[in-house]
C-alpha positions as CSV (number, residue, x, y, z in Angstrom):
1,M,35.7,7.6,-61.2
2,A,37.8,10.1,-58.9
3,Q,36.4,8.6,-55.7
4,I,37.3,5.1,-56.6
5,R,40.8,6.1,-57.8
6,G,41.4,8.1,-54.8
7,T,40.3,5.3,-52.1
8,A,41.5,2.3,-54.0
9,G,45.2,2.9,-53.7
10,Y,44.8,3.2,-49.8
11,N,42.5,0.5,-49.3
12,L,40.1,2.8,-47.8
13,G,36.8,1.8,-49.8
14,A,36.6,-1.7,-48.4
15,Q,37.1,-3.9,-45.4
16,N,40.6,-5.9,-44.9
17,R,39.2,-9.5,-45.5
18,F,42.1,-10.7,-42.9
19,S,41.1,-8.5,-40.2
20,G,38.1,-8.5,-38.0
21,P,35.4,-5.8,-37.8
22,G,36.5,-2.3,-38.2
23,R,36.8,0.2,-35.3
24,A,33.7,1.9,-36.4
25,D,31.6,-1.2,-36.4
26,A,32.9,-2.1,-32.9
27,T,32.2,1.4,-31.6
28,N,28.6,1.4,-33.0
29,D,27.8,-2.0,-31.1
30,P,25.5,-1.0,-28.3
31,S,26.5,-2.0,-24.9
32,P,24.2,-4.1,-22.7
33,L,23.8,-1.0,-20.5
34,D,22.6,1.1,-23.4
35,A,20.1,-1.7,-24.6
36,I,18.7,-1.7,-21.0
37,R,18.3,1.9,-20.9
38,E,16.5,1.9,-24.5
39,Q,14.3,-0.8,-23.3
40,T,13.4,0.8,-20.0
41,S,12.8,3.9,-21.8
42,K,10.2,2.1,-24.3
43,I,8.5,0.9,-21.0
44,E,8.3,4.5,-19.4
45,D,6.9,5.8,-22.7
46,W,4.2,2.9,-22.5
47,L,3.4,3.4,-19.0
48,D,3.1,7.2,-19.6
49,T,0.7,6.6,-22.5
50,L,-1.5,4.2,-20.3
51,A,-1.4,7.1,-17.4
52,E,-2.2,9.9,-19.8
53,P,-6.0,9.9,-18.8
54,I,-5.4,9.9,-15.2
55,K,-2.4,12.3,-15.0
56,P,-3.9,15.3,-14.4
57,Y,-5.6,13.7,-11.3
58,L,-2.3,12.1,-10.0
59,P,-1.7,15.1,-7.7
60,A,-4.9,15.2,-5.9
61,I,-5.0,11.3,-5.6
62,G,-1.7,11.3,-4.2
63,R,-2.4,13.9,-1.8
64,F,-5.6,12.2,-0.4
65,L,-4.0,9.1,-0.1
66,I,-1.2,10.4,1.8
67,V,-3.4,12.1,4.5
68,V,-6.0,9.1,4.6
69,T,-4.2,7.3,7.5
70,F,-4.4,10.5,9.4
71,L,-8.2,10.7,8.7
72,E,-8.9,7.2,9.5
73,D,-6.6,7.4,12.8
74,A,-8.7,10.5,13.7
75,L,-12.2,8.4,13.2
76,R,-10.7,5.5,15.0
77,I,-9.9,7.7,18.2
78,M,-13.4,9.2,18.2
79,T,-15.2,5.9,17.9
80,Q,-12.9,4.2,20.5
81,W,-12.7,7.4,22.6
82,S,-13.1,5.7,26.1
83,D,-10.7,2.7,25.0
84,Q,-8.1,5.1,24.3
85,L,-8.5,7.0,27.6
86,V,-8.1,3.6,29.5
87,Y,-5.1,2.7,27.6
88,L,-3.3,6.0,28.0
89,H,-4.2,6.2,31.6
90,D,-3.8,2.7,32.7
91,Y,-0.9,1.5,30.6
92,R,0.9,4.6,29.6
93,H,0.1,6.2,33.1
94,I,-1.0,9.7,31.7
95,P,-3.0,11.8,34.1
96,R,-6.6,11.7,33.1
97,G,-7.0,15.4,32.2
98,L,-4.0,15.2,30.0
99,T,-5.4,12.2,28.2
100,H,-8.5,14.1,27.0
101,L,-6.4,16.8,26.0
102,F,-3.8,14.6,24.1
103,L,-6.7,12.9,22.1
104,L,-8.5,16.2,21.3
105,V,-5.3,17.9,20.2
106,N,-4.5,15.1,17.7
107,V,-7.9,14.6,16.3
108,L,-8.2,18.0,15.8
109,A,-4.9,18.3,14.3
110,M,-5.3,15.5,11.8
111,I,-8.6,16.5,10.7
112,T,-7.5,20.1,10.1
113,C,-4.0,19.6,8.7
114,S,-5.4,16.7,6.3
115,T,-8.0,18.9,4.9
116,M,-5.5,21.7,4.4
117,V,-3.2,19.2,2.3
118,I,-6.2,17.9,0.2
119,I,-7.4,21.5,-0.6
120,R,-3.6,22.8,-1.0
121,K,-4.1,25.7,1.4
122,H,-1.1,26.3,3.6
123,S,0.3,23.0,2.9
124,D,3.7,23.8,4.6
125,W,2.1,24.3,8.0
126,A,-0.3,21.4,7.5
127,V,2.7,18.8,6.8
128,V,4.5,20.5,9.8
129,G,1.3,19.7,12.0
130,L,1.2,16.1,10.6
131,I,4.5,15.4,11.3
132,G,4.2,16.7,14.8
133,V,1.2,14.2,15.3
134,V,3.4,11.5,14.0
135,V,5.9,12.3,16.8
136,T,3.6,12.9,19.3
137,Q,1.7,9.5,18.9
138,A,4.9,7.9,18.9
139,L,5.9,9.4,22.5
140,G,2.4,9.1,23.8
141,Y,1.7,5.5,22.8
142,G,5.2,4.2,23.6
143,L,5.9,3.1,20.0
144,I,9.2,5.3,19.5
145,F,11.2,2.0,19.8
146,D,9.1,-0.2,17.9
147,L,11.1,-0.8,14.9
148,N,8.3,-1.6,12.3
149,F,6.2,1.6,13.4
150,F,9.5,3.7,13.2
151,L,9.9,2.7,9.6
152,R,6.5,3.1,8.4
153,N,6.1,6.5,10.1
154,L,9.6,7.4,8.3
155,S,7.9,6.4,4.9
156,V,4.8,8.4,5.8
157,M,6.8,11.5,6.5
158,G,8.6,10.9,3.2
159,G,5.2,11.2,1.7
160,L,4.7,14.5,3.7
161,L,7.9,15.8,2.4
162,M,6.9,15.2,-1.2
163,V,3.6,17.2,-0.5
164,L,5.5,19.8,0.7
165,S,8.0,20.2,-2.4
166,D,5.0,19.9,-4.5
167,S,3.3,22.8,-2.8
168,W,6.4,25.0,-3.2
169,V,6.6,24.3,-7.0
170,R,2.9,25.4,-7.4
171,R,3.4,28.8,-5.6
172,K,5.2,31.9,-6.5
173,F,6.4,33.0,-2.8
174,A,8.4,31.0,-0.2
175,P,6.9,30.5,3.3
176,A,7.8,32.9,6.1
177,G,10.3,31.9,8.7
178,L,12.1,29.3,6.2
179,P,15.8,29.7,5.2
180,S,16.1,32.0,2.3
181,I,16.9,29.5,-0.4
182,D,14.7,29.8,-3.5
183,D,11.7,27.2,-4.4
184,K,13.7,25.5,-7.1
185,D,16.6,24.7,-4.4
186,R,14.2,23.8,-1.5
187,K,12.1,21.3,-3.8
188,M,15.3,19.8,-4.9
189,Y,16.3,19.2,-1.3
190,F,12.9,17.8,0.1
191,Q,12.4,15.7,-3.1
192,L,15.7,13.9,-2.2
193,A,14.8,13.5,1.4
194,G,11.2,12.5,0.3
195,R,12.5,10.0,-1.9
196,V,14.8,8.4,0.8
197,L,12.4,8.2,3.3
198,L,9.7,6.7,1.2
199,I,11.6,3.4,0.9
200,F,11.8,2.6,4.7
201,L,8.4,0.8,4.8
202,F,9.8,-1.8,2.1
203,V,13.0,-2.2,4.2
204,G,10.5,-3.0,7.1
205,F,8.6,-5.3,5.1
206,V,11.8,-7.3,4.1
207,F,13.1,-7.9,7.6
208,S,9.8,-8.7,9.2
209,G,7.7,-12.0,8.8
210,Q,8.3,-15.6,7.4
211,W,10.4,-16.2,4.4
212,G,9.2,-18.0,1.3
213,I,9.8,-18.1,-2.5
214,G,7.4,-15.6,-3.1
215,R,8.5,-13.1,-0.4
216,V,12.2,-13.7,-1.8
217,I,11.2,-12.8,-5.2
218,V,9.1,-9.8,-4.1
219,S,11.7,-8.7,-1.8
220,V,14.5,-8.6,-4.7
221,F,12.4,-6.7,-7.1
222,G,11.3,-4.4,-4.5
223,L,14.9,-3.6,-3.1
224,V,16.0,-2.9,-6.6
225,A,13.1,-0.5,-7.2
226,C,14.0,1.1,-3.8
227,V,17.7,1.6,-4.9
228,M,16.5,3.1,-8.3
229,V,14.1,5.5,-6.4
230,V,16.8,6.7,-3.9
231,V,19.4,7.3,-6.6
232,G,16.9,8.7,-9.0
233,F,17.4,6.3,-11.9
234,K,14.4,5.6,-14.0
235,A,12.8,6.8,-10.8
236,K,9.3,7.2,-12.2
237,W,9.2,3.4,-13.7
238,S,10.7,2.1,-10.1
239,A,8.1,4.2,-8.3
240,I,5.4,2.5,-10.4
241,I,6.7,-1.0,-9.6
242,L,6.7,-0.1,-5.8
243,V,3.0,1.1,-6.2
244,V,2.0,-2.1,-7.8
245,I,3.8,-4.5,-5.2
246,L,2.4,-2.5,-2.3
247,S,-1.1,-2.3,-3.6
248,I,-1.1,-6.0,-4.0
249,F,0.6,-6.8,-0.9
250,N,-1.9,-4.4,0.9
251,V,-5.0,-6.0,-0.5
252,L,-3.7,-9.8,0.1
253,V,-2.5,-9.1,3.6
254,N,-4.0,-6.4,5.4
255,N,-7.5,-7.2,4.1
256,F,-9.2,-6.2,7.3
257,W,-12.6,-6.2,6.0
258,T,-12.6,-9.9,5.8
259,L,-11.9,-10.3,9.6
260,H,-14.7,-10.4,12.4
261,P,-15.7,-7.2,13.9
262,H,-14.1,-8.3,17.2
263,H,-11.2,-10.0,15.9
264,P,-7.9,-8.9,17.9
265,H,-6.1,-8.1,14.8
266,K,-8.6,-6.1,12.9
267,D,-7.6,-2.8,14.1
268,F,-3.8,-3.5,13.4
269,A,-4.7,-4.5,9.8
270,K,-6.8,-1.7,9.1
271,Y,-4.0,0.6,10.3
272,D,-1.4,-1.2,8.3
273,F,-3.9,-0.8,5.3
274,F,-4.3,2.9,5.6
275,Q,-0.6,3.8,6.3
276,I,0.4,1.8,3.1
277,L,-2.2,3.9,1.1
278,S,-0.3,6.9,2.4
279,I,3.0,5.7,1.1
280,V,1.4,4.9,-2.4
281,G,0.3,8.3,-2.2
282,G,3.8,9.4,-1.8
283,L,5.1,7.4,-4.7
284,L,2.1,8.7,-7.0
285,L,3.5,12.3,-6.2
286,L,6.9,10.9,-7.2
287,V,5.6,9.6,-10.6
288,N,3.8,13.0,-11.0
289,M,6.9,15.5,-10.2
290,G,9.7,13.2,-11.1
291,P,12.9,12.7,-8.9
292,G,14.3,16.2,-8.8
293,Q,17.6,17.7,-9.4
294,F,19.4,15.3,-6.9
295,S,19.0,12.1,-9.3
296,V,20.6,10.1,-12.1
297,D,17.9,10.9,-14.4
298,E,18.3,14.6,-14.1
299,K,22.2,14.3,-14.6
300,K,21.7,12.2,-17.7
301,K,19.6,15.2,-19.2
302,V,22.6,17.7,-18.4
303,Y,25.4,15.5,-19.9
């Protein structure tokens, strides 16, 4: 009774019949952005549940996929050694002795560094070696000004940077010769650089080829996911979307196994197939590690 008497005189116990919703009701109404965040959080939880059985193996799968393009390239050079020598000598005008040395160094570097990445031994030096292979091949084969090649290899290097940040997290001491910033800061910067570089493959996909309804739809979804990966907003969810899109695209478009052994585009399709696998590997490492400190997802945890 005391409570009723205390509130009745001031009309605090009931809503005014002539007015709209109270301020508390208006404040409690969820905004569209909050509703979207709630739904995406539910989707992320569902995806985490589905991925739980394979989550312990994601780092190993990601690392293998990242270097698989280098292993395939080494095998291709060894099986087409004479053709490679002819191309480098006759079309790139590299002296014969240097052509042998160029191919031998590339093959040894790709096999050795790829193995080191897979077994997680001296990953920092292995990544530096593979990035050196990418730059050397771009110069040696005259592909440095090929926009599609350039964008694809930027994405491959983004995957290698994800390997680098992952390796620094897993060990206690910093590699010799690098600037004296701690492992946490180093991981933060390289994760950001890796996220940015990973999306360049999709940029190249959008601006190449013929346009159609399907391509427009895939490009819109993919570009939205790329922006989310770069800024680190729902980065795991958007990385999974890119993995699905790139995997489907890779099987449908770069299906080199359906081409005749002497088809002129077979080697190009095989090269593109394994390069996209490498970028998928980098995205899988992003799914496993998260976007890092420089991201919207991490800032939301702070605030």
